[in-house]
DSSP file (Angstrom, degrees, kcal/mol; ACC not computed):
  #  RESIDUE AA STRUCTURE BP1 BP2  ACC     N-H-->O    O-->H-N    N-H-->O    O-->H-N    TCO  KAPPA ALPHA  PHI   PSI    X-CA   Y-CA   Z-CA
    1    1 A M              0   0    0      0, 0.0    11,-2.2     0, 0.0     2,-0.5   0.000 360.0 360.0 360.0 139.5  120.4   78.3  140.7
    2    2 A C  E     -A   11   0A   0      9,-0.2     2,-0.5     2,-0.0     9,-0.2  -0.955 360.0-162.7-113.2 130.7  124.1   77.8  141.7
    3    3 A L  E     -A   10   0A   0      7,-3.5     7,-3.8    -2,-0.5     2,-0.6  -0.964  13.7-144.2-112.3 120.0  126.1   74.9  140.3
    4    4 A H  E     -A    9   0A   0     -2,-0.5     2,-0.6     5,-0.2     5,-0.3  -0.750  16.6-176.0 -89.6 121.3  129.2   74.1  142.3
    5    5 A I  E >   -A    8   0A   0      3,-1.9     3,-3.0    -2,-0.6     2,-0.2  -0.954  64.4 -56.3-118.9 109.4  132.2   73.0  140.2
    6    6 A R  T 3  S-     0   0    0     -2,-0.6    -2,-0.0     1,-0.3     0, 0.0  -0.412 123.2 -20.1  51.2-117.9  135.1   72.1  142.4
    7    7 A D  T 3  S+     0   0    0     -2,-0.2    -1,-0.3    -3,-0.1     2,-0.2   0.219 125.2  90.9-101.0  16.0  135.7   75.3  144.4
    8    8 A K  E <   -A    5   0A   0     -3,-3.0    -3,-1.9     2,-0.0     2,-0.4  -0.683  64.8-142.4-106.1 161.4  133.8   77.4  141.9
    9    9 A I  E     -AB   4  61A   0     52,-0.9    52,-3.7    -5,-0.3     2,-0.6  -0.994   8.8-157.7-125.6 128.5  130.1   78.4  141.8
   10   10 A L  E     -AB   3  60A   0     -7,-3.8    -7,-3.5    -2,-0.4     2,-0.5  -0.927   6.3-155.9-108.9 121.2  128.3   78.7  138.5
   11   11 A H  E     +AB   2  59A   0     48,-2.5    48,-1.6    -2,-0.6     2,-0.3  -0.841  20.4 169.0 -96.9 126.8  125.1   80.8  138.5
   12   12 A T        -     0   0    0    -11,-2.2    46,-0.1    -2,-0.5    44,-0.0  -0.934  22.7-144.6-132.3 158.6  122.6   80.0  135.8
   13   13 A E        -     0   0    0     -2,-0.3     2,-0.1   -11,-0.0     3,-0.1  -0.968  27.1-111.1-121.6 138.6  119.0   81.1  135.2
   14   14 A P    >   -     0   0    0      0, 0.0     3,-1.8     0, 0.0     2,-0.1  -0.442  45.2 -99.5 -64.6 141.6  116.3   78.9  133.7
   15   15 A R  G >  S+     0   0    0      1,-0.3     3,-1.9     2,-0.2     0, 0.0  -0.390 104.3   0.7 -62.7 135.9  115.3   80.1  130.3
   16   16 A N  G 3  S-     0   0    0      1,-0.3    -1,-0.3    -2,-0.1     3,-0.1   0.694 121.1 -79.4  58.2  21.0  112.1   82.2  130.3
   17   17 A G  G <  S+     0   0    0     -3,-1.8    -1,-0.3     1,-0.2     2,-0.2   0.647  93.1 141.5  67.4  14.3  111.9   81.8  134.1
   18   18 A R    <   -     0   0    0     -3,-1.9     2,-0.3     1,-0.0    -1,-0.2  -0.580  40.6-147.6 -92.5 153.0  110.5   78.2  133.7
   19   19 A R        -     0   0    0     -2,-0.2    -1,-0.0     1,-0.1     0, 0.0  -0.729  32.5 -87.9-108.7 163.6  111.3   75.2  135.8
   20   20 A G        +     0   0    0     -2,-0.3     2,-0.3     9,-0.0    -1,-0.1  -0.136  53.9 145.1 -68.0 167.2  111.3   71.6  134.7
   21   21 A G        -     0   0    0      1,-0.1    11,-0.3     3,-0.0    10,-0.2  -0.904  50.7-114.5 173.3 169.7  108.3   69.3  134.6
   22   22 A S  S    S+     0   0    0     -2,-0.3     7,-1.8     1,-0.2     2,-0.4   0.708  90.9  34.0 -99.0 -20.7  106.9   66.5  132.5
   23   23 A M  E     -D   28   0B   0      5,-0.3    -1,-0.2     9,-0.1     7,-0.0  -0.981  55.3-166.6-137.2 147.4  103.7   68.1  131.2
   24   24 A T  E >   -D   27   0B   0      3,-4.2     3,-1.8    -2,-0.4     5,-0.0  -0.749  47.4 -96.5-115.9 170.4  102.5   71.5  130.1
   25   25 A P  T 3  S+     0   0    0      0, 0.0    -1,-0.0     0, 0.0    -2,-0.0   0.775 127.8  47.7 -58.4 -22.6   98.9   72.5  129.5
   26   26 A K  T 3  S-     0   0    0      1,-0.3    89,-0.0     2,-0.0    -3,-0.0   0.329 127.0 -77.7-101.8   7.3   99.5   71.8  125.8
   27   27 A G  E <  S-D   24   0B   0     -3,-1.8    -3,-4.2    86,-0.1    -1,-0.3  -0.894  80.8  -4.1 133.8-162.9  101.3   68.4  126.2
   28   28 A P  E     -D   23   0B   0      0, 0.0    -5,-0.3     0, 0.0    -6,-0.1  -0.255  68.4-113.9 -67.8 153.0  104.6   66.9  127.2
   29   29 A T     >  -     0   0    0     -7,-1.8     4,-2.3     1,-0.1     5,-0.2  -0.337  26.5-108.4 -78.0 165.1  107.6   69.2  128.0
   30   30 A E  H  > S+     0   0    0      1,-0.2     4,-3.1     2,-0.2     5,-0.2   0.866 119.7  58.4 -60.8 -35.7  110.7   69.3  125.9
   31   31 A S  H  > S+     0   0    0    -10,-0.2     4,-2.1     2,-0.2    -1,-0.2   0.922 108.1  44.3 -60.9 -44.9  112.5   67.4  128.7
   32   32 A R  H  > S+     0   0    0    -11,-0.3     4,-1.9     2,-0.2    -2,-0.2   0.928 115.3  47.5 -66.6 -44.7  110.1   64.5  128.5
   33   33 A I  H  X S+     0   0    0     -4,-2.3     4,-2.8     1,-0.2    -2,-0.2   0.916 110.8  53.0 -61.4 -42.7  110.2   64.4  124.7
   34   34 A Q  H  X S+     0   0    0     -4,-3.1     4,-2.9     1,-0.2     5,-0.2   0.902 106.7  51.6 -61.4 -41.5  114.0   64.6  124.8
   35   35 A A  H  X S+     0   0    0     -4,-2.1     4,-1.9     2,-0.2    -1,-0.2   0.905 112.5  46.4 -61.4 -41.1  114.3   61.6  127.2
   36   36 A Q  H  X S+     0   0    0     -4,-1.9     4,-2.0     2,-0.2    -2,-0.2   0.916 113.4  48.3 -66.8 -43.5  112.0   59.6  124.9
   37   37 A V  H  X S+     0   0    0     -4,-2.8     4,-2.7     1,-0.2     5,-0.2   0.918 110.9  50.7 -64.5 -43.7  114.0   60.6  121.7
   38   38 A R  H  X S+     0   0    0     -4,-2.9     4,-2.4     1,-0.2    -1,-0.2   0.894 108.8  52.6 -61.1 -39.7  117.3   59.8  123.4
   39   39 A A  H  X S+     0   0    0     -4,-1.9     4,-0.7    -5,-0.2    -1,-0.2   0.916 111.9  45.4 -62.4 -43.0  116.0   56.4  124.4
   40   40 A V  H >< S+     0   0    0     -4,-2.0     3,-0.7     1,-0.2     4,-0.4   0.944 116.5  44.2 -65.5 -48.2  115.0   55.6  120.8
   41   41 A L  H >< S+     0   0    0     -4,-2.7     3,-0.7     1,-0.2    -2,-0.2   0.824 112.0  52.8 -68.8 -31.4  118.2   56.9  119.3
   42   42 A S  H >< S+     0   0    0     -4,-2.4     3,-0.5    -5,-0.2    -1,-0.2   0.621  88.4  81.6 -79.1 -12.9  120.4   55.2  121.8
   43   43 A H  T << S+     0   0    0     -4,-0.7     2,-0.9    -3,-0.7     3,-0.2   0.819  86.3  58.0 -61.8 -30.9  118.8   51.8  121.2
   44   44 A R  T X>  +     0   0    0     -3,-0.7     4,-1.5    -4,-0.4     3,-1.5  -0.419  66.8 155.2 -97.0  57.7  121.0   51.3  118.2
   45   45 A E  T <4  +     0   0    0     -2,-0.9    -1,-0.2    -3,-0.5    -2,-0.1   0.746  61.2  67.6 -60.9 -26.7  124.2   51.6  120.1
   46   46 A A  T 34 S+     0   0    0     -3,-0.2    -1,-0.3     1,-0.2    -2,-0.1   0.825 121.8  12.3 -64.7 -30.5  126.2   49.5  117.6
   47   47 A D  T <4 S+     0   0    0     -3,-1.5    44,-3.2     1,-0.2     2,-0.4   0.382 120.1  61.2-130.2   4.5  125.9   52.2  114.9
   48   48 A T  E  <  -E   90   0C   0     -4,-1.5     2,-0.4    42,-0.2    42,-0.2  -0.997  48.4-175.4-138.0 135.0  124.6   55.4  116.5
   49   49 A R  E     -E   89   0C   0     40,-2.3    40,-1.8    -2,-0.4     2,-0.4  -0.988   9.6-173.7-123.5 138.8  125.9   57.6  119.2
   50   50 A V  E     -E   88   0C   0     -2,-0.4     2,-0.3    38,-0.2    38,-0.2  -0.995   1.3-172.2-135.6 140.6  124.0   60.6  120.5
   51   51 A W  E     -E   87   0C   0     36,-3.3    36,-2.5    -2,-0.4     2,-0.4  -0.950  27.8-114.3-130.9 149.6  125.0   63.3  123.0
   52   52 A R  E     -E   86   0C   0     -2,-0.3     2,-0.7    34,-0.2    34,-0.2  -0.686  24.6-156.1 -79.2 133.4  123.2   66.1  124.8
   53   53 A N        -     0   0    0     32,-3.3     2,-0.4    -2,-0.4    -1,-0.0  -0.817   9.6-169.4-114.9  88.6  124.4   69.5  123.6
   54   54 A N        -     0   0    0     -2,-0.7     2,-0.4    24,-0.0    30,-0.0  -0.640   5.3-167.0 -77.2 132.9  123.6   72.0  126.4
   55   55 A V        +     0   0    0     -2,-0.4     2,-0.3    23,-0.2    23,-0.2  -0.978  32.3  90.4-122.4 133.7  124.1   75.6  125.2
   56   56 A G  E     - C   0  77A   0     21,-1.8    21,-2.3    -2,-0.4     2,-0.3  -0.990  53.4-112.6 173.2-170.1  124.3   78.6  127.5
   57   57 A K  E     + C   0  76A   0     -2,-0.3     2,-0.3    19,-0.2    19,-0.2  -0.982  25.8 175.2-149.4 156.9  126.4   80.9  129.6
   58   58 A G  E     - C   0  75A   0     17,-2.3    17,-2.7    -2,-0.3     2,-0.6  -0.951  36.6 -94.4-155.6 171.6  126.7   81.5  133.3
   59   59 A H  E     -BC  11  74A   0    -48,-1.6   -48,-2.5    -2,-0.3     2,-0.6  -0.854  32.5-152.4 -98.4 118.8  128.7   83.5  135.9
   60   60 A L  E     -BC  10  73A   0     13,-4.0    13,-2.4    -2,-0.6     2,-0.3  -0.829  14.5-145.5 -95.8 118.3  131.6   81.5  137.4
   61   61 A A  E     -B    9   0A   0    -52,-3.7   -52,-0.9    -2,-0.6     4,-0.1  -0.600  13.6-153.5 -88.4 142.6  132.4   82.7  140.9
   62   62 A A  S    S-     0   0    0     -2,-0.3     2,-0.2     2,-0.2    -1,-0.1   0.781  83.3 -10.1 -79.8 -29.0  135.9   82.8  142.3
   63   63 A R  S    S-     0   0    0      1,-0.4   -54,-0.2   -54,-0.1     5,-0.1  -0.472 113.9 -14.8-141.4-147.0  134.5   82.4  145.9
   64   64 A E  S >> S-     0   0    0     -2,-0.2     3,-1.6     1,-0.1     4,-1.0  -0.146  77.9 -92.0 -65.2 163.7  131.2   82.5  147.6
   65   65 A C  H >> S+     0   0    0      1,-0.3     4,-0.6     2,-0.2     3,-0.6   0.788 122.0  54.3 -49.1 -44.0  128.1   84.0  145.8
   66   66 A G  H 34 S+     0   0    0      1,-0.2     3,-0.5     2,-0.2    -1,-0.3   0.810 106.5  53.9 -63.8 -28.6  128.5   87.6  147.0
   67   67 A Y  H X> S+     0   0    0     -3,-1.6     4,-2.3     1,-0.2     3,-1.6   0.798  92.7  71.0 -74.3 -30.5  132.0   87.8  145.8
   68   68 A C  H <X S+     0   0    0     -4,-1.0     4,-1.8    -3,-0.6    -1,-0.2   0.752  82.7  70.2 -66.3 -24.2  131.2   86.7  142.2
   69   69 A K  H 3< S+     0   0    0     -4,-0.6    -1,-0.3    -3,-0.5    -2,-0.1   0.806 115.5  25.7 -61.9 -26.7  129.5   90.0  141.3
   70   70 A I  H <4 S+     0   0    0     -3,-1.6    -2,-0.2    -4,-0.3    -1,-0.2   0.829 137.5  22.8-101.0 -43.2  132.9   91.7  141.5
   71   71 A H  H  < S+     0   0    0     -4,-2.3    -3,-0.2     2,-0.1    -2,-0.2   0.436  93.8 102.5-113.3  -1.1  135.4   89.0  140.7
   72   72 A G     <  -     0   0    0     -4,-1.8     2,-0.3    -5,-0.3   -11,-0.2  -0.188  55.3-141.4 -77.7 174.3  133.7   86.2  138.8
   73   73 A S  E     -C   60   0A   0    -13,-2.4   -13,-4.0   -15,-0.0     2,-0.3  -0.966  16.0-111.1-136.0 154.6  133.8   85.6  135.1
   74   74 A W  E     -C   59   0A   0     -2,-0.3     2,-0.4   -15,-0.3   -15,-0.2  -0.638  30.4-167.7 -84.1 139.7  131.3   84.5  132.4
   75   75 A V  E     -C   58   0A   0    -17,-2.7   -17,-2.3    -2,-0.3     2,-0.3  -0.953   4.1-157.3-124.2 148.8  131.7   81.1  130.9
   76   76 A Q  E     -C   57   0A   0     -2,-0.4     2,-0.3   -19,-0.2   -19,-0.2  -0.931  10.5-175.4-122.5 149.1  129.9   79.7  127.8
   77   77 A W  E     +C   56   0A   0    -21,-2.3   -21,-1.8    -2,-0.3     2,-0.1  -0.938  37.9  49.7-140.5 163.6  129.3   76.1  126.8
   78   78 A G  S    S-     0   0    0     -2,-0.3   -23,-0.2   -23,-0.2     3,-0.1  -0.249  90.4 -71.6  95.9 172.2  127.8   74.2  123.9
   79   79 A L  S    S-     0   0    0      1,-0.3     2,-0.3     5,-0.2    -1,-0.1   0.979  93.7 -51.6 -69.4 -58.0  128.5   74.4  120.2
   80   80 A Q    >   -     0   0    0     -3,-0.0     3,-2.2     0, 0.0    -1,-0.3  -0.957  68.5 -66.0-171.7 163.8  126.8   77.7  119.5
   81   81 A V  T 3  S+     0   0    0     -2,-0.3     3,-0.1     1,-0.3    44,-0.1  -0.407 122.8  21.8 -59.9 131.4  123.5   79.5  119.9
   82   82 A G  T 3  S+     0   0    0      1,-0.3    -1,-0.3    -2,-0.1    44,-0.2   0.282  89.4 139.2  93.3 -10.3  120.9   77.7  117.9
   83   83 A S    <   -     0   0    0     -3,-2.2    -1,-0.3     1,-0.1   -28,-0.1  -0.287  61.9 -81.8 -69.2 158.6  122.7   74.4  117.8
   84   84 A S        -     0   0    0      1,-0.1    26,-0.2    -3,-0.1    -5,-0.2  -0.106  24.4-128.7 -62.7 151.5  120.7   71.2  118.2
   85   85 A D  S    S+     0   0    0     24,-0.6   -32,-3.3     1,-0.2     2,-0.4   0.880  99.4  30.4 -64.5 -39.6  119.6   69.8  121.6
   86   86 A L  E    S-EF  52 109C   0     23,-2.6    23,-3.5   -34,-0.2     2,-0.3  -0.966  70.5-175.6-122.4 138.0  121.0   66.4  120.6
   87   87 A I  E     +EF  51 108C   0    -36,-2.5   -36,-3.3    -2,-0.4     2,-0.3  -0.931  15.0 152.6-126.9 156.3  123.9   65.8  118.3
   88   88 A G  E     -EF  50 107C   0     19,-2.4    19,-2.5    -2,-0.3     2,-0.4  -0.973  35.3-120.5-165.9 178.7  125.2   62.5  117.1
   89   89 A I  E     -EF  49 106C   0    -40,-1.8   -40,-2.3    -2,-0.3     2,-0.5  -0.999  17.7-156.4-136.4 139.1  126.9   60.4  114.5
   90   90 A H  E     -EF  48 105C   0     15,-2.0    15,-2.8    -2,-0.4     2,-0.4  -0.971  20.2-126.8-120.3 126.7  125.5   57.4  112.6
   91   91 A R  E     - F   0 104C   0    -44,-3.2     2,-0.4    -2,-0.5    13,-0.2  -0.573  33.4-174.3 -74.1 124.8  127.8   54.7  111.1
   92   92 A C  E     - F   0 103C   0     11,-3.7    11,-2.7    -2,-0.4     2,-0.6  -0.958  22.9-137.6-125.5 139.9  127.0   54.2  107.5
   93   93 A L  E     - F   0 102C   0     -2,-0.4     9,-0.2     9,-0.2     2,-0.2  -0.862  25.2-134.8 -94.0 122.9  128.3   51.7  104.9
   94   94 A I        -     0   0    0      7,-2.5     0, 0.0    -2,-0.6     0, 0.0  -0.533  27.1-109.0 -75.7 142.0  129.0   53.4  101.6
   95   95 A T    > > -     0   0    0     -2,-0.2     3,-2.5     1,-0.1     5,-1.5  -0.138  34.3 -95.3 -68.1 167.9  127.7   51.5   98.6
   96   96 A E  G > 5S+     0   0    0      1,-0.3     3,-1.8     3,-0.2    -1,-0.1   0.844 124.0  60.9 -55.2 -38.8  130.0   49.7   96.2
   97   97 A D  G 3 5S+     0   0    0      1,-0.3    -1,-0.3     2,-0.1    -2,-0.1   0.602 104.1  53.1 -68.2  -6.3  130.0   52.6   93.8
   98   98 A M  G X 5S-     0   0    0     -3,-2.5     3,-0.8     3,-0.1    -1,-0.3  -0.066 127.0 -97.5-116.5  30.9  131.5   54.6   96.7
   99   99 A V  T < 5 -     0   0    0     -3,-1.8    -3,-0.2     1,-0.2    -2,-0.1   0.345  53.2 -95.0  75.3  -2.2  134.4   52.1   97.4
  100  100 A G  T 3 <S+     0   0    0     -5,-1.5    -1,-0.2     1,-0.2    -4,-0.1   0.659  75.3 148.4  74.8  15.6  132.6   50.3  100.2
  101  101 A S    <   -     0   0    0     -3,-0.8    -7,-2.5    -6,-0.2     2,-0.4  -0.455  46.7-119.6 -81.9 158.8  134.2   52.3  103.0
  102  102 A V  E     +F   93   0C   0     -9,-0.2     2,-0.3    -2,-0.1    -9,-0.2  -0.824  35.1 175.9 -99.1 134.8  132.4   53.0  106.3
  103  103 A I  E     -F   92   0C   0    -11,-2.7   -11,-3.7    -2,-0.4     2,-0.4  -0.846  27.9-121.0-129.2 167.4  131.7   56.6  107.3
  104  104 A G  E     -F   91   0C   0     -2,-0.3     2,-0.5   -13,-0.2   -13,-0.2  -0.926  20.8-148.3-108.2 138.1  129.9   58.4  110.1
  105  105 A K  E     -F   90   0C   0    -15,-2.8   -15,-2.0    -2,-0.4     2,-0.2  -0.928  15.0-132.4-109.9 123.7  127.1   60.8  109.2
  106  106 A F  E     +F   89   0C   0     -2,-0.5    29,-2.0   -17,-0.2     2,-0.3  -0.457  28.9 179.5 -72.6 140.5  126.6   63.8  111.5
  107  107 A F  E     -Fg  88 135C   0    -19,-2.5   -19,-2.4    27,-0.2     2,-0.4  -0.993  16.3-158.0-141.7 153.7  123.1   64.5  112.7
  108  108 A G  E     -Fg  87 136C   0     27,-2.2    29,-2.4    -2,-0.3     2,-0.5  -0.987   4.8-160.8-129.3 139.7  121.4   67.1  114.9
  109  109 A V  E     -Fg  86 137C   0    -23,-3.5   -23,-2.6    -2,-0.4     2,-0.6  -0.974   1.9-161.9-124.6 117.6  118.1   66.7  116.7
  110  110 A E  E     - g   0 138C   0     27,-2.8    29,-2.5    -2,-0.5     2,-0.5  -0.878  16.3-144.0 -96.9 124.2  116.2   69.8  118.0
  111  111 A I  E     + g   0 139C   0     -2,-0.6     2,-0.3    27,-0.2    29,-0.2  -0.756  26.7 167.5 -92.9 130.1  113.6   68.9  120.6
  112  112 A K        -     0   0    0     27,-2.1     6,-0.0    -2,-0.5    -2,-0.0  -0.976  35.0-115.1-137.9 151.9  110.3   70.8  120.6
  113  113 A T    >   -     0   0    0     -2,-0.3     3,-1.1     1,-0.1   -84,-0.1  -0.282  50.6 -89.9 -71.8 171.0  106.9   70.4  122.2
  114  114 A P  T 3  S+     0   0    0      0, 0.0    -1,-0.1     0, 0.0   -87,-0.1   0.779 131.4  31.5 -56.4 -25.7  104.0   69.7  119.9
  115  115 A V  T 3  S+     0   0    0      2,-0.1   -88,-0.0    25,-0.0    25,-0.0   0.384  92.8 123.2-111.6   2.2  103.4   73.5  119.6
  116  116 A G    <   -     0   0    0     -3,-1.1     2,-0.3     1,-0.1    -4,-0.1  -0.313  47.7-148.2 -67.3 147.6  107.1   74.6  120.0
  117  117 A R        -     0   0    0     -2,-0.0     2,-0.2    -5,-0.0    -4,-0.1  -0.877  16.5-110.0-118.0 149.6  108.6   76.8  117.3
  118  118 A L        -     0   0    0     -2,-0.3     2,-0.2     1,-0.1    -6,-0.0  -0.515  29.3-130.6 -73.9 141.2  112.2   77.0  116.0
  119  119 A Q     >  -     0   0    0     -2,-0.2     4,-2.1     1,-0.1     3,-0.3  -0.499  29.1-104.3 -83.0 163.0  114.1   80.2  116.7
  120  120 A K  H  > S+     0   0    0      1,-0.2     4,-2.0     2,-0.2     5,-0.2   0.904 122.2  50.5 -54.8 -46.2  116.0   81.9  113.9
  121  121 A E  H  > S+     0   0    0      1,-0.2     4,-2.2     2,-0.2    -1,-0.2   0.849 108.2  53.0 -64.1 -34.2  119.4   80.6  115.1
  122  122 A Q  H  > S+     0   0    0     -3,-0.3     4,-2.4     2,-0.2    -1,-0.2   0.886 107.5  51.0 -68.5 -38.7  118.0   77.0  115.2
  123  123 A K  H  X S+     0   0    0     -4,-2.1     4,-2.3     2,-0.2    -2,-0.2   0.904 110.6  49.4 -63.0 -41.2  116.8   77.3  111.6
  124  124 A I  H  X S+     0   0    0     -4,-2.0     4,-2.3     2,-0.2    -2,-0.2   0.916 110.4  50.6 -63.7 -43.7  120.2   78.5  110.6
  125  125 A W  H  X S+     0   0    0     -4,-2.2     4,-2.4     2,-0.2    -2,-0.2   0.934 111.0  48.2 -59.9 -47.9  121.9   75.6  112.4
  126  126 A I  H  X S+     0   0    0     -4,-2.4     4,-2.3     1,-0.2    -1,-0.2   0.916 111.9  49.4 -60.3 -44.5  119.6   73.0  110.8
  127  127 A Q  H  X S+     0   0    0     -4,-2.3     4,-2.6     1,-0.2    -1,-0.2   0.882 109.3  52.9 -63.0 -38.4  120.2   74.5  107.3
  128  128 A T  H  X S+     0   0    0     -4,-2.3     4,-1.4     2,-0.2     6,-0.2   0.935 108.9  48.5 -63.4 -46.9  124.0   74.5  107.9
  129  129 A I  H ><>S+     0   0    0     -4,-2.4     5,-2.5     1,-0.2     3,-0.5   0.939 114.5  46.1 -57.9 -47.3  124.0   70.8  108.9
  130  130 A E  H ><5S+     0   0    0     -4,-2.3     3,-1.6     1,-0.2    -1,-0.2   0.880 107.5  57.0 -65.1 -38.3  121.9   69.9  105.8
  131  131 A N  H 3<5S+     0   0    0     -4,-2.6    -1,-0.2     1,-0.3    -2,-0.2   0.791 108.1  48.6 -62.8 -27.5  124.1   72.1  103.5
  132  132 A F  T <<5S-     0   0    0     -4,-1.4    -1,-0.3    -3,-0.5    -2,-0.2   0.243 126.6 -97.9 -98.4  12.9  127.1   70.0  104.6
  133  133 A G  T < 5S+     0   0    0     -3,-1.6    -3,-0.2     1,-0.3    -2,-0.1   0.480  84.1 122.7  90.6   2.4  125.4   66.7  104.0
  134  134 A G      < -     0   0    0     -5,-2.5     2,-0.5    -6,-0.2    -1,-0.3  -0.221  62.1-111.0 -84.6-177.5  124.3   65.9  107.6
  135  135 A I  E     -g  107   0C   0    -29,-2.0   -27,-2.2    -3,-0.1     2,-0.4  -0.972  29.7-177.0-119.4 130.1  120.8   65.3  108.8
  136  136 A A  E     +g  108   0C   0     -2,-0.5     2,-0.3   -29,-0.2   -27,-0.2  -0.995   9.0 174.3-128.4 131.9  119.0   67.7  111.0
  137  137 A E  E     -g  109   0C   0    -29,-2.4   -27,-2.8    -2,-0.4     2,-0.5  -0.947  30.8-135.3-135.7 152.9  115.5   67.0  112.4
  138  138 A V  E     -g  110   0C   0     -2,-0.3     2,-0.5   -29,-0.2   -27,-0.2  -0.958  28.3-162.6-101.9 125.1  113.0   68.5  114.7
  139  139 A C  E     +g  111   0C   0    -29,-2.5   -27,-2.1    -2,-0.5     3,-0.1  -0.945  24.3 168.2-114.9 129.3  111.5   65.8  117.0
  140  140 A R  S    S+     0   0    0     -2,-0.5     2,-0.3   -29,-0.2    -1,-0.1   0.338  71.3  12.1-114.6   1.2  108.3   66.3  118.9
  141  141 A S  S  > S-     0   0    0    -28,-0.1     4,-1.2     1,-0.1    -1,-0.2  -0.980  79.4 -99.8-165.6 168.0  107.9   62.6  119.9
  142  142 A D  H  > S+     0   0    0     -2,-0.3     4,-1.9     1,-0.2     5,-0.1   0.789 119.2  62.2 -69.0 -26.6  109.5   59.3  120.1
  143  143 A D  H  > S+     0   0    0      1,-0.2     4,-1.8     2,-0.2    -1,-0.2   0.899 102.3  49.9 -63.6 -39.8  107.7   58.3  116.9
  144  144 A E  H  > S+     0   0    0      1,-0.2     4,-1.8     2,-0.2    -1,-0.2   0.826 106.8  55.8 -67.6 -30.3  109.5   61.1  115.1
  145  145 A A  H  X S+     0   0    0     -4,-1.2     4,-2.2     2,-0.2    -1,-0.2   0.888 105.6  51.5 -66.6 -38.7  112.8   59.7  116.5
  146  146 A R  H  X S+     0   0    0     -4,-1.9     4,-2.0     2,-0.2    -2,-0.2   0.889 108.2  51.8 -64.1 -37.9  112.0   56.3  115.0
  147  147 A A  H  X S+     0   0    0     -4,-1.8     4,-1.8     2,-0.2    -1,-0.2   0.880 107.9  52.7 -65.0 -37.3  111.4   58.0  111.7
  148  148 A L  H  X S+     0   0    0     -4,-1.8     4,-2.1     2,-0.2    -2,-0.2   0.920 106.9  51.8 -63.3 -43.5  114.8   59.7  112.0
  149  149 A L  H  X S+     0   0    0     -4,-2.2     4,-1.8     1,-0.2    -2,-0.2   0.903 108.4  51.6 -59.6 -40.9  116.5   56.3  112.6
  150  150 A A  H  < S+     0   0    0     -4,-2.0    -1,-0.2     1,-0.2    -2,-0.2   0.881 110.0  49.5 -62.3 -38.0  114.8   55.0  109.5
  151  151 A R  H  < S+     0   0    0     -4,-1.8    -1,-0.2     1,-0.2    -2,-0.2   0.836 109.2  52.1 -70.4 -32.8  116.2   58.0  107.6
  152  152 A L  H  < S+     0   0    0     -4,-2.1    -1,-0.2     1,-0.2    -2,-0.2   0.834 106.0  59.4 -70.9 -32.2  119.7   57.4  109.0
  153  153 A S     <        0   0    0     -4,-1.8    -1,-0.2    -5,-0.2   -61,-0.1  -0.863 360.0 360.0-104.2 109.5  119.7   53.8  107.9
  154  154 A P              0   0    0      0, 0.0    -1,-0.1     0, 0.0    -4,-0.1   0.514 360.0 360.0 -65.3 360.0  119.3   53.3  104.2
């Protein structure tokens, strides 16, 4: 696939050679689950913001496709390998014993199909968020996104 950015061309390959779709033989795709999870998390716009975190790399061409093999350069995007599919911040009111100030709590959401497994880097990312006081979840459905919202709001 070529993605044209201004006068540049970005070549990317689908992971594992797969193309998008809404269902797999084992259930909904990550794309479909992610759309449902984003809808649930975005519903509380007053106190929650959520963003898609695409991670990858591609070949940025200086000119037309044939030229890029010689003169193009690689670009990388996203936070880091293993970082969550969705990241966000949730506005929290600190209790009186914590001076009553409002803070934002970082969260990461990794989207997986019902049978999908976390990669090593994804497990490390989730552990890092939790070690620093954030919330990291694996969501396989919109119901799990609702449970995450309940966990974000005391």
